[in-house]
Steps between C-alpha positions, in 0.01 A plus 500: 500500500493644153172607339527316169253570222451266205328655200377260233496660156354324197584650162242547229548361149807628314632690806698260723843624390392864534358432847820323604709804400259739672501296823879485493499879478249568779605234753819679617293809588390309810849557643426874515207419728703290741486157339780268603455271200311474175475240226295435190446138398366371168347154490656233280175315436294811420703786353214744563519450878720718725550532874635830631635478857593794722613467862446797729548549872151643549160500335514880482805480272313261272194725486718799420658306210176352361309829524800714404523696176733250329278193550184699427655616173623147424155352547343775289746487209513121479139420588444327167802274549367300797176347616300657779437487782852483641457342843826530693566274798674635814704233673730463798837343427498180704843374391761587243855412413764505234831347410717799405801318354321207344680357198256436215497139385721449200748766612704279731818540291490879537446469878828318557 
């Protein structure tokens, strides 16, 4: 089972676009710490709300990433761009799936 961590970030006024760019820059760093997957999601109904997901094999890899110099620097430099506290949620992946060659609706002509 993967050790998946979901980090809810909530941007402060006037900073959601800056926070989005910063999260997009820091999220891939998790791969250096053994992450198998990362993603940053921005809510449609509240453009200040983000969810940062990183999937690791072990909790130790997650701790190394979260307490590592890159994330420590990120949290320090951008501390005014998000609300605190940031309360991440460790989760086990119970099920997952994907459809690798799914044709997006509306593109049926190009699939033929």
